[in-house]
N, C-alpha and C positions, 0 to 999 in steps of 0.2 A: 464304490471300487472305483474309482477315475477312469474314465476314459480318453484322460490326454495324456498324453505320452511325457515317460518318467525318465529323465535323460539323468538321475543321479543317484540311479542303482534303489536296490531296494529300499522300502522305507516310505515315511510320510513326515520326514522332518520338515519342516519349512523355512523357507528363505526369508533369509531380512537383511534388505539393502539397510538399515540405516547401519552409521558407525557404531563400532562396541567401543566403549571405554573405558579403560582398566582391569582389571580383575585377572590381572598377568600371576600372580601367586595363586588365586584362588583356581583360574585353568592349570596349572602347574601339578597343583594336590591332585586334582582328579586325575590326568592323564597318568600320574607317579602312580595314585590307584588303582586305577585300570589295568595297568600294565602294557609294555609295548602291542600285546597283538590283543589284549579282552581276558589275559589269565588270571590278572590280580582279583581286588575284591569285589565282589558277586554283587553286593548290596549298598550302595551310596547316599547317604538324603545329607541335601542341601537345607538345612533349618534357618529360618530367620521372620523376622516381623515382615505384614504384608508390606510391600512396595518399593523391598530393598532392593529388589532385581535376581530373584533364584531362578526365576523361570528364564529367563536371557542368558543366564549364567549357565542352566543346565543346557539348553539349548546351543548354546556357540561350544560347550565343551561337547556334547554329542556329536557338531558338527567334526569337530577332529578328532573323532575319535570313530569315526563312519568305517574305514578300510581296516578296520580290525574284527568290523562282524559281517561276514558278506553275506549272511539272512538281514540284514537289514539297523535302521534304528528304525523305533515309531515311538511316534509321540501322544497319551494319551490324555485327553484335557480333563479333569476332575471335579474342574468348579462348580458347574453347575449340577450335579449328582446330589441324591439326596440319600442316607442311609437307606436299605433297604433291599438289599440284591441285585440293582439294575449291573454294578463294577465290573464285575465280570460282563456282561451284556457289552459295554463299555470299550472296553478291550480289544472286543472279538473286532467288535467293527473298527477300530484304528487298526486293528491287523490286518483289517480286509478277507475276514474269516467270514466265508458264506456256509458256514458248518451246517450239515443235514443230518446231522447222526441225531437221536433221539435221549442220549444220556443227560447229564448235567452239562451245563455248560463250562463249568470249573474241567471239569474230567475231558471233554472238548480239546479248553489251550492247552491242558498238559499235554494230552497226545499229541498237539502239534508243535509245540515248542519242544518236546523232547531232544530232538534230535537237532536241532537250532544251533543254532552262533546269533544272538541277536543282544541290540539295547534296548529296555524297553524305559522309557522316559517316562514317570507316574508324576504330574503336574498337580501340585494344589492338592496334598492326600487330606488335610486337616479336617475337610468337611465330613470325611467316610475314612476316618483313621482305623479304626477297628477294620470294617471289611478288608480296609488298603492290606493290612497286617498279616490277613488269614491266607487272602487269595497271594501275595508275594511268597507267604512259607510256598504254599502249594506249588507255584510256580519254582521253583530252585531246588525243590526236593526235588522236581519229575525233570527239569531242565541244567544241566551241567553247561551246556555253555550259553545259556543265559547270564544276562549282568542287567541288574537296575540298578537306573538313577532317580532318585525320588526327590521331589520337592514339598516342604510341609512348614507349618510353624511349630511343629514340634515332631521329635524322631519317632518311627515305628515305632521302635523296641524290642527287636529280633535278634534273635541272636547273629552273631557277625558283623550287624549293621555297623556300616562305618561313618562318622558325621561330618560335618565340614558349618560350622555357624556362617553364616553371609552376613558378617557386620557392612554398616554404609558404609560408603563412596570417602577416599581419604579427599581432603581439601581439595588439592590441584587437582584429579578425578572429577570430585562435582561440578568445580567451577569450570573445569570440559563442558560436563553436559550438560549444563546450564547454556552456556554458552553454546553450545550447540544447538538445542533445541530452540532459541532467542534469537538466531538467526535460519530459523524456519520460518520465524511466525515473524520477524519484523527485517530482512535482509542489509537495513540499513543501517540499521545500530551500531553506532561507534564506540568502541573501548576505550577510554583512555584511563588515564592512573582511575579517577575518582570512579569513573567506572568500573573499572575491575574490579575497586573495594568493597562500591557495593556489592556486586556480585558474590564476594567473597563471603558477605556478611547475611546474604540472603541464603547461601548456601550453608552456612552457621547452625543458622537462626533453625535452620531444614533436617538441621542435622545430619544432612548429607545422605537420606535417605531420594533413593532415585525416582521413586512416583512422586513422590511432594516436592522434587525438584521440576521435572516434568509441567506437573499441575500449576506451579506458580510460573514457567518461564511462557506458558500458556497465555498468560492473563497479560503478556505485554504484547495482545491485541487490545487490549481496552486502557492499559496502562503505561505511561513513560517509565523507562526503568527509575527514575527517581521516585516516585509516585508508587510504584510495587514496594521500592525496600522500605519507605515510609509505611504500606500498608503491614506488612508484616513485622518489620519490628514493633509497631504501635499495637496490633492484636495479637498476631499469634504469641511473636513472643512474650508480651505477657502474659498472655493464658498459661505459656510453658512454667514460667517462672512459679506462677501462682500454684501452678500442679508442683510444681520441684518442693514449694514450702510447705506443699500440704504431706509430702514424705519428710519430711522433720530431714533436709538437706539432701535427700538422698538423690544423684541424678533419676529425672522422669524418663518411665521407658518409654525405649524410641517407638511402639507404636501408639504411643500420644500425639506422637511427633505426625506421622502420619492422618491418626486421625482427626487429631486439630489442624492439618492443613485441608483437608478434604472439607470437613465443617467449617473452613472458610471459605474454601472455593465455594461451598455451598451459601454461604452466607451471603456474598456477590454477586450472588445468580438475583437476577430478579424472580417475583413470586411464580409466573409459569414456569419458569424452567425449572424451578425447584419439584413442582407438581410435576413436569415431565420425567425428570430425573428418578422420583420415587415409582411412578407408574411403569416407567422402562425395567425396573426393577425385576419385573413378571418374566421378563425373556430369558431363557437359559441358554439359546447362542445370538445368532446374528438376526437381525431383524429389518424390512424394508421399510419406508416413511408410510406405505400405507400400512402393514402392520399394524407401525406405532399408533396413525389414526383411527384405527380398528379398533386396539384395547386402550387405548389412553385418552382419546377423547371425553367428553362429559363435563357437566358442569359449567367453572370457571375456564375450562380449555375448550373452547370450541373446534370442531374437525379441521375447519379452515386454517384454524394458528396451530396444527399440530407440526406442521412441516419445516417453517420460519421458526420457531420454537428450537426442533431439533440440531437445526444451522449451529445457530448461539451455543446451542452445548458441544456440538463439535469445535468450534472453533476456539471452546475454553479447555477442550481435549477428554470434557466429563464422558463426555460420548467419542469413540472414535470408529472412524470409515475403516472400511473390510480392506487387508493390502492388496486382493487381487478383485472386488469386486465394488468399486466408490457407488453402488447404489444399495450395498449392504452395510450394517452398523453394529457397532456390540460396545460393553461396558466391561470395565476391566472388571476382579473379580468382588475386590478391595473397593470399588467405587457402587460396583452395586449392590454389596451389603450396607452401606452407609444410603443408599435409598431404599431396600429392604429395610433397613429400622424406621427410614423416615415415613415411610407406608403405613409401618403399622401405627406410629404415633398418629396420623391423619383417620386412621381407623376405618382405612380402605382397601385394608390387605383383599381379603375374603371377596370383595367385588369384582375388583381389577383381575384378581385371578382367574373367577369366574367369568369374566370378558375376555380372558386370554384363552382358559378353555374355549367359551363358544366360536372364536376365530379359528381357531385349529378344529373344530368341527364342524367348521362350515368350512373351510380349507377339505378335509379330508373327504367330506360328505359330494363337493364340486366335482376331486378327482377320481371317486368313484364313478358318479355320472359320465362325467365324460372319456372317462379310461381307452372304451371301444371306438378308437377314432384314431387322427394325425396325430394329437396331440398328447397321443402317450409317451412317449418319449420326453417332450417338456416335463410332465406330470411327474415322470421319473426321478428327470432333477433335481424339480423343486422337492419332492419326495425325502430326496436324501439332504438337502440344503436347509429346509429347514425338521430334518429329523429330532433335534436335541426339544426342541421345541413342542413336537408332536408327543415326543415321548412324555414332555413336562403334562401335558393337555392332559393325554390318557391317563396317568399317573394320579393329575387334579380329576380325573371323573373316576375313575374306580376306588377312591377314598371313599365316596357318598354309594355305600351299600342300596340298592335297588333302584339305583337311578336311569329314567330312560335314557339318559348323555352319556352312559357308560359302555352299555351296552350298542348305541350307532356308532361312536367316537372308537371304540373298538374291534367293532366289526370291520369301522371301512380301513382304521388304519390297518389291524391285520390285513387282508384283502394288499394295500400297497405294499407293506410293509414282504409280503411274500410275496408278490410278482416283482420286486425291487431288488432282492437279493439279500435281505432279512428276514429270514425266515425264524430265527431263534427271538428278535422282539417281536414278531407276531403270536408267538406259542406263549412268551411270557403275560401280554396282554388277554389274549384271549382263556386261557386257561381261566385265569383269577376270575373273567366273564362271565365265563358260560358253569365257573361253580356253583353259580347264582342261579333260579328257578328263572324265566322271563315269560311273559306273556310272546303266545306266536306272534309273528310278524315280519314284515319285511327285515327288518332289524337282526333277527333270530336266526335268520335265514343265513343273512350274508356271514354275520360270525359262524355258524357251526359251518359254511360252505368254506372260511377261509382255513376254518382249525383241520378240518378236513384233506383240504388243498396241501396245507403244512405236513400231516400224517401221511400225504403219499410222497411229497418230497423225501422225507427223512425214512422213506422203504419200511415205515411201520404199519404194515397192511393189518393186522388186528383194529390197532386204533381207528385207522384211517375208515375202516369197514363201518363201527362202532358210529363215528361220525356221521359218514353218509349217510346209516339208518336215522339218523336223527334229523338230517338234511332233510332227508326227501320226507318224513312225515309233517316236518313246519311248514315246508314248502306246499304241502296239500291243502294244508292247513289255509293256508292266503286263497288260493286257489287261482294264483296267477300262474295259465300256462307256461309264461318264460321262466319262471322260478323254478316251477317241476322240471323243466326239462334245463334248468342249469344246476341240479342238487342231483341228475344224474350226470355228471361227470367224477363225480367221487364214485358213484354206485359203477358206473361203465370202465373208471378206472381201477377200482377194484379187481372186476371181472378180465380188466386183460390183464392186469400184474400178477394172476395167478394162473396163466393161460387157458382161461376159458374165453376164447377170441370169439366166435361167433355168438354166444350170449354178452358180450360187452359191443359187438357191434347193433347185436337189436336194439341195447338200452339205449347208447348211443344217438344212434341213429335221428337224423331231424325229422323236425316237424315242419311240413311244407307251406304249413299254414302260419309261420312264426315269424317277424322281421328278426333281422339281428340288431337290436338297436347297439345307443351310441354309451350306455353303463355296461356295469359291471357282470350284469344275466348276458347284454349280448357278447361281452370278453367269454362267457363262461362255454356260450353258445360253439361260438368259434373254436373251444380246445376242445368242446364231443367232439367236433368232425376232426380237430388235430387227432381226438383219440381213435376215432376209426381208422385213420392213415397207419399207425402204431400195429393196429390190430391189425391190419390185411399185410400188410410187411411182416410181422413174425408168425402170423399163417403161414407164409410162404407164397403168397394169394398177391404179387406183386402189380401185374396190371388192375386191380383191382387196388392196389394201395395206391399206382399212381395216379389212377381217377380221382380218387378221395382225395387226394393230394392236389390237383388241379384244381378239385371243387372248394376245397377249406382253402386255398393260396385266393382264388379269385375273390372269398369273401372277405379275405381279409386284407387285400389290397383296397377293396370297395370300402371295405372301412378306413382303411388306412392305419391301421393296427399294426405293431410290429411281433409282438411276443408271442401270437401263435404259428406267424407267418416263419418266424427264424426257425422255428422246429421243422415246420415244412420243407424248409429251404434244405437244412441238412438230414432230413428222413430219404430226400429225392438222393443228397448224395449220395446217402449211403447205397441206396440201389445203382446208381451209375458206378460206385464203385465194384461193386457186387460185377456190375454185368462188363466191367472192363473198360468203361468209358471216363478214363481219368480226368479227360479234359473236360468234362461235363459236370463232374465229381468238386476238381479243382473251382471251378466257377460260382458251382449252388453253396460249396464249403466257404467261400469268399463272402457271400451275400449273409449266409447265417452266421458266420461270424461278427459281422457287421453290426446286425440287427442285434445278437447278441451285448457284444460289445456296448451299443448304446444302452441297455437296457441292464447292464451290471449282472445279466443274467451268466453266473457262475458256471454252476450247472452246464446250461446251453452250451458256453463256451467250451468247457473241458471234454461234454460229448463230440463237438466238431471238428474238437482239433485232432479226436481219436479218428474220427473219420477220412478226415484231408490225411494222414499218416499211413493208415489203410489204403488209400487212396495211389501213395506217393510210395510205398511198396510196393505195392503190385504192377504200377507202367509208369514211374515216376524216377525222380530224385534220390536214391538210399541214405546220401549226407542229409538232406531235406527231412527225408520222411523223421530220420532217428534223434535228429533237433527238435520237428517237431513233436517226437513223442515227450522229449525232455521238457519241452513246455507243459505240455498239457500234462502230467506230471506234479509237477508244480502248482498246477490251478489244482490240478484231483487232490490235493493235500489241503487245500484252503475249504475243500467241503469236508472234510473227515471221513471221507470214505471213498478209496480210491473206485473207480468204476461205479461207483455204488452199489461194491459187494454182488455185483450181479455174474455170474460163474462164469455164462459165455462172453462179457464183458474179458472179465480180466483170462481169458482163454486167447481170448481173439488177441489180449495184449502180447500174452507169451509168444503166440504165433511171428506176431510181426517181431518181435525182440528178434525170435531163432530169424527168423528167414533176412532181416538184414546184420544179423553177426554175420550168418554162413555167407549173403554175400557185399560186406564190405569187408568183414574180417573185425575178430573180436576189438581189436585197437583203436580200428577208424571208429568202430560202432564206438563204446566207450567214448571217444574222444567228442564225434559230435553228439550223444546225449549227454555229457557233462557241460556245455555249449547253452544248451537246451536251457536243462535247468539250474544255468549261472547267469539267464536272463530275467529280467523282473518282470510282473505283472506284464505294462506295458510294451518292452520291448519286446518279449514274446511275442504278444499279441500283433505289433507292429512287424513284425520278421512273418511271421506266418501270412499275414494279409498280403504284404508285399512279394513273395516269395511265390504265394498262390495266384497272384495277378500278374504276375511274368509268363 
């Protein structure tokens, strides 16, 4: 979940600064099918060949329809997925759900969407078509207010599905697209009558396929228009004529046009450009020059030449810069597919995929080794940015039964995902890797610790206890005192959660001989100290809780970490509120909200917002408290468990509501509460932080 302000309302619909050309009839059809307020067709599928413009059309239509969906327009990019059950996780990630339940992901998605009015854009479904069809059927059955706009090379095949076949651009619109892209490449390009005839002929040869036109226009960086027209007419036109002849006079399928255009672009590339293109196809998401060098260098492509070759591919529009981060790059799915085919032809697919796996294995290992430091927030941001490729690397490692890479990579990724707000991804990989037997060692301890910590988040106490016991046993086999103390987080946490506070404190108590290190074990030791704070507070031992909080916060500040420190700030704020010190509660809530937001800790945010609402209810602004209660409730929904199903916390929420209704009146309370629930994730946090700091 982004910590940046979203001024466009709920959703993750990307902005596109490029001029949108044509498609008026298609946009009108989509708008008519959805109806004026989103009460029309429930499933629309835009079908067409690769590169025909399905994605841009879907995004533009979604932008036009967003006012009809108060719960947002959400885009799920699927081109990088492989079949095998990751689709629900991809949807959950796009929806910014940090689900903390223990049931199936599909059940959690259906439950969350049940009372929402939202539009879900599923882009590039053809890679996982059966999975898409099954998930869409479940979601539509569970959520009457849900509408789905899908793009695919073939329809989903569900009852009630409405389909629009997206055709290539007509001549005038294709010409306009070429001219627009050409102007970006060569602003000095002059278009007299002869030049316009050449442009029209180029677009005819390219069959009006937008991506083919864009790839051709990018070649103006290397060739004048006259030469470009000659190359296309001689090479591409003749090939399409041959293909047509092979089909006994029938027109060539349009996917030949794009495929042939991409092949023509490939032929015009220098040998090292072709090689890098092929090797870059292993990246599932965006990548940096450093990542490209690490994964793709080797043989005839030395490391010191990767950056230069990459920039040449950018100039040819084979590789695209990320729209908001020019240091990151990406491949369109059709271009990636061509590169992947070439990689197989070269016989390098397995070798490059293993290099990709090992690159992200190193990344995850380094992040865990450096987690308990002032770089924690930066690591969290990188984990989120690299999520698609980290997941692909984990999937590659898990495909090798018994491999040591799988245990290390899944353990590290599971730890990072658990602490960066993606517990479901952590559970997915950890359950798979821990289903096998492994030799004792640090990697096994980390994997067990991470799985137990996920169960703690989910409130699944029996499962947490079982993983905790296994983790303690594995830690003892290593003989590492820091690992043994780290494992105590699970056993001590279990004791605290079942109300055995004195035993929890004894189990979690720090060993004064141990130094708190920079790695995940050091982080676990700080979490142990945090558990002591919780235990004392819920035992009613407030003086001891405040002293333990002081010690924990000192350790956190010394390390530079924010995860545990933010929870400490929230607990101290809760004690401030209980003692009637509203000003102190506000200050500590603000500190906690800031830290939790930086680490995308949805549970920490929801927990802290409840404390802020409690403090304001007791001694502050009642309308603000009601709005914050609404903001908090929307964020609790992202977790799938209101107040984590805690009877005490649920009772406290009901008491706050009763107090505020009595103080403000039902109508004023309900209006303020509705204003809070209407705020997007970022708007709500900005509001709570702004007012809390006033």
